[in-house]
N, C-alpha and C positions, 0 to 999 in steps of 0.2 A: 466416377472416381476417373483423375488426371493420371495420364504416364508419371507426371511431378510426383504425385501425393504417394500413389505405388510406390515410386521409388523411395523417397522419404521414409516409406513406413518399413519399406524393406532394407536398409542403413545401407545403403547404394555409397559408393564411392564421389569425389569428388566428381571423375571423369563422367560418372551415371548420370550426376545429377546435371552437372553444364549442359550434356545432352538431351535433355528432357526439354521440350518448348514449356514456355510458360502458361497457364491458363488461361485465358480472354479474364475470366469472371472467378469469383471466389465465395466462398460463403463465413456471412460475416454476420454478427450482435451491432445493428447499430440503432439510433434514433433518425426521424426524416426530420429534412427541415420545414414541412407540410403540418406537420402535429403540435410546432412549439406552443400554441394558444390551446390544445386541447386539453389542459388543468385548469385554465378559468374559472374560478370561482368552486372550485372544487376540492374538498377537505383531503382526503385519502386521493395523493398524485399517486396512485399506482401503479408503481414502474410495467409490471406486465404489460400495462396496456398501450405500452409509449414505446418498448424494447425490441423491436422487430430480428428474427435474423435468416436472413435471405441472401441474394445470392447480390455484389456488389462488382463491379467494371475494375480492376485487375493495376494498381498504378504503375506509374517508370519511377524507377528509382533514381536519386542525384549521384553523384560523383561521389560522394561522401557516405551515402548511407549503405545499408544493405537490404536485403530480401528476404525476410524468413521464415522457415514451412514453421506454423507456430503447434509446436504438440501438447502443450497445456496454457494455460491464463488463470487469473484470480479475480474476484470481484473487490472494489476499493470502496470508498465513499463515495467519491469521487463520479463512478460510474452513475448511481445514484442519484448524486445531484443534475447527472446530463441529460437521466432520462428522466426527473422529474424539471426540467427544463427552468432550475433554480441554481443561484439565486439568478439567474439571466441566462437564456440559452446560446448552447458552444458555437454555434454556427456563427456567433458575434466575431468569437476567437478566431472562425477558421477565417472568418473575410479576411479579417486585421493581419492575419496572418498573409494573406494571398494578395494583398494587398501592395507588399514586398514584392511581390513579379517573381518573373525568373522558374527553379523548381519551385515555387512558393505556392504558384497562383494553382497547384493542382488541388491544396487542400482544402477549397471554396466548393463544396458539392453540396446538391440535396441531401447527402446523407452520411450520416457521421458514424463512423467506425471506431466505438468505442475500445476502452480495456490498456490501463497502465501499468501492467506487467505480464511480462511472458515469459516460456521457454521454448528451445525450439534447433532450428537446422539451420544454419545460412545456406541458401539457394544459390544467389544473389551477391554480388559484392559489385559498390562502383566504382570507376576509373579510377578514383584519386582514392580510396582505402587499401591500407599498408599491410595492417597485423592477423586480414582474417580472410577465411578462405569458405568457396563450399565445403559442405560437410562439416564443418565445427558446430560442436556440441553450446550454445549461447543460453545464458538469462540477460534480460532487457531492464535496463535501470531507466531510471523516468525521466531525469533531466533530459530537456533535447535543447543544448546551449549553443550560442551560436558564437566561436570561438574565433570571430571577430573585430569583436567587443575585446575593449580593454580591460575593463574590469572582470571580464570571464578566468583572465588570467591568473588574476589575486585571488576569484573564487567564484568557480561557475555559475553559482544560483544567484553573483549578485550583479550578472549583464540585465539590461533592461529589456533583452529578450529573449531571456530564459523561458520556457514554457515544461507543461507538464505535460508529458506525451501520453498519444488517445485520450486528453482529455482537450487539453490546448490545441492538439493537431491531432487529425486525420490517419486513418489508417492504422491503428491503434491493434493490441493484443486480443482483446474478443475476436477471432477471426482463425479462418487457416493457414493466412499469409497473413506478413505486419510489414509494415517499413520501417526502418530504425534508423540511426543517424550510427556509423562507427563506433563514435566514443560513448555509446550508449552501451557499449556489449562488453560481458564479464565472461568468462567460462561458467560452465554448468559445475555445480561439485558434482563428482563423478560416482557419489553413492548416494544420491538423490535420487528419485523417479521423478518422472516430467513432470507431475504437478505437484509433487515437496521443493521442486525447484521454481516453479512459474510463482508462489504465493508468497516469495520473500522480497522481490526488490524494494518496490514503494516502501510497504511498512517496518522492515527493517534498518532501511539506509536512514530513514526518515528517523525512528530512533538512534539511531546510534549518534547523526549529528546534534539533535536535541539533548541526548544526554552525556555522552561520549566526547567529540570533537571539541577542539579549543574555538568553536563557534556557537557554540553551544553552552550547555550548565559547566562543564567541564565537573564530573561528577568524580571524587575519591572515595577511593577505600573509605566505607564506617557512616558513606553518608545515609541519614536517611530520605527516601523517596517518594512520594504517597504520587499511584499511578490511579488516575481517574478510569475505568472502564477499563481493568484489568485486563478482565477476559475476553477484549475484542483485538482488532486486528493490531494496533498499534501497539495497543495497552500488555499486549501476551508478548512484543519483542523489547518493549520497556522492563517488562519483568524479567526476563532474561538477563540484560545485559545489568540491570542493578544487580542482581544475584550473580551474577558472571564478574562482577566487579568490586566485590566485598563490601557493597553495600546492604541496607535494611529495605524490602520492600514491604509498601501499606498499599496493599489493590482497595480497590472501591469497586465493585460491581452493583449491579440493578436485581440479582434476583439471590433465593436460598439456595437453586439449583447453581446460580454461576459461582457463588460463594464458595460450595463444595467442589467446581471444575477447579477454580485458579489455589484452594487450596493442595488437592492433587499435585499441581503443578510446581506446587513449591513457594508458592507466596509466605513469606515471612508473617504478617499481620492482612488477614479479609476483613473487611465491613460490606455489610447491607445495607446499603445508604436507605434501601425502606425502612430498616431501623432509627435509622437516622431523622428519614421523614417522619417516621410518628403518623403514616396517614394523611401527612400535607406536600403531595411532590416540590411544589412550592419555596418548604422553608430551608433550602440550604441557598436563597439566594438571601435569605435574610439576618441577622444578628445570631435569632434564636438557635437556627442549623448550623451555621457556623461553630457556633462554641460547643455545640452538642456534638459534632466533630471533631472539634480538638483533645475537645477533652476524651473520647473513643480512645484517640489515637496514642495521647499523654499517659492516658494507665494502659497501654498495649506493650509501649513503648520506649517512655521517660520522657517523651520530648518531643519538639515540635518539628516539621519535615527541613530540612536543607532544600529539597526540589521538589517543588511540585510538575507531577507532567501532565500538559494540559490541554486537551484538545475538543471537549466538550461544548465549551463558550456559555452563553450564557446564563447558561443553568447552574453552571458551578464553578465561574471567573471571580465572581465575589470572591467564594469559599476560598479559593486558591488564593487569593492576595490575603485574605486574612489569615489560613492555616499555614503561609510560609514563614519561619523561623525571622527572628531580627538578623539583616544581611539577607537571607533566604533568597531562592530565586523561582518564580514563576515563568519556564517556558512553556511558550503556546505555538500550536501548528498549525491549528483546526479552530472548526466553531459549529459544529453535526447541528448544534440547537439553536445556532442564530447567534448572528455577527454582531450585537451591537451588547454591549458588556457595560454593566455597572457595577463600580465597584465603590466601597469608601477608602480614599483616595488617602487618608489620615495613617492608615496603617501601613503602604506604602511608603509617605516619604519621610515620617517620623518614625517609623524600623527601618528604614535606609535596605527596603527590600529592590528586588531586582524583576523586571521583568523584560523576558528575551523571546521575539518573534524568531522563530525558524521557519522552514520550508524547504520539503525534499532535501536533497544528496546532492555533494559534490562527483565526481569520477571516483576522485582518492579516496572519500569518505566509503562509497559505493565499494568499490574494492577492498578496504578494509572491513567491510561487512562480508563482502562474501566468500573473503580470509578466512573469518570468523567460523563460518556456517561450512564451507569445504572442510574445514579442519575439528568439526563436530562443535565447540563448544557452543553453538548459540542452535539450536533445531526450528525447523519448520512449523509454525503456526497452524497448518492446515487440521482442518476439523472436519471438513464435509465434500461431496466430489459430486459434481453435477457432467454431466453433458452439454456443450455448447445450443446446442438446439432446447436445452433447460436454460440457456443464459438469464433468461428474464426470472424465473423463479428462485434462481440464486440471486439474482440482486437484491428480488424483492425480499428475501430469508436477511440480508445486510441491511435492507430501509426500515424493516420492522425490529430488527434488533432481536431476532431469534439465534444466533449465531454464536460460535465463541471464535476465537482469534482468527482463520481466513479459509475462506469458501472457494475451493479451486475451482478450475471448469477444463476439459476434457478439449483437445480443440483436433488436432490430427490426430492424435495418438490414439489409438483403439480401444484399450482400457488401462486402467490404472494400475500403475506398480511397475512401470515399462520404462527406458533408458538410465537404468541403472550400469553404472560402464566399471566399478569398482565395488562391489562385492564384498571383499576383504574389508573396508574399511568403514563400507556399512554394518559390519559383523563385529569389527574394534568398535566402532562407536556405539553400536546397539539399538537393535531393530523399535526394540520396547520405547526408546529414548527417543528415534528420530518420529515415531507417531505415536509421539504423548498426548499431545492433543486430540488426535484422532481417536485412539483409547479414552482419553476421557471424557469428548463428543459421544458414545457410546459406539465409534464405529463410524458416524458418518452419513453420508446416501450413500 
């Protein structure tokens, strides 16, 4: 253990942290460029075979960046994509970024440190950083923005050079240290532990933009919202935003066990898709499956959805277009089951529906999301916690859809439950409520 690591874990002061030398290497979950063809012709692209935990060189930080001692991180599906080398190896992203020259050249390495969520302690700041200093407790927003693009000043997500941190950039959060731009930082919610805080930014911010932001579906009170994958990372935050915003949440899950969990979490209506599929997993891509699901929704709530929260992709998109009401909205941010969607366009144009593409969240949207988390209106979706050395197992649990909510990863935090600096707020919000997902999952790992 390095002096800096010991100082971070001992909650050292700003002066203490600045006096500690940076280590030459650090522990990180990473993939290797030499392995990009390892899954060619392989049906089960098991990420435990491609995701490695070991030492990598410590990078320098640019003037607008900070170095963070990562206390905890979390698994997102983009880490699974990276470790499967699908839809294409992420080393291409790194080379494209490095080709811009200057500080960007650091990102082109024979390894890619993954991870798009993190909570931790700032240990170094670049010369141009204004609002953060060593010792600050932070969480990291996912959007890596070029603030010199004009479009970024209207909406950070609209810049051509916007990237997903830890997926399209190197030095991500599944590590003992991470590099992020100052424009990605948010204050860590003081009532949460490191792992509870780390699991929120990517999925919660994405769901906020999709549903609440004026760039998304603009959900209003009373809206009926169909949420695919309601027990997963994105879906579990969507469920909370719908409930918090006065809407009716209809959650679709993939097993009776997940259905029971989502009911416990307060979803208004829960539909087990296996009952709709009736032994035919492809039925939701055909009209007979769409109509069975639509009938179940109308029986439960008496109307069709105003909004369909879509991130599953090929397996559900045709159903989503069909199920949204006349004038309704399908908002999509991903395609975990495939990117090539086929749907009956008559249900889109003749019933005046809209499809909205949504990606990540800009800093303002992340700030609003973090505010809701900090005041306890949105709770962490953390259901299980692994150590960094077991990051590949954590990613495998997400790859095989064995999880609910979010799967956390402890990095420099020596154990779970640490980092809470406002226990009074935690007591006021309620520990049982904060740990709702963990309790629903039976305590997690």
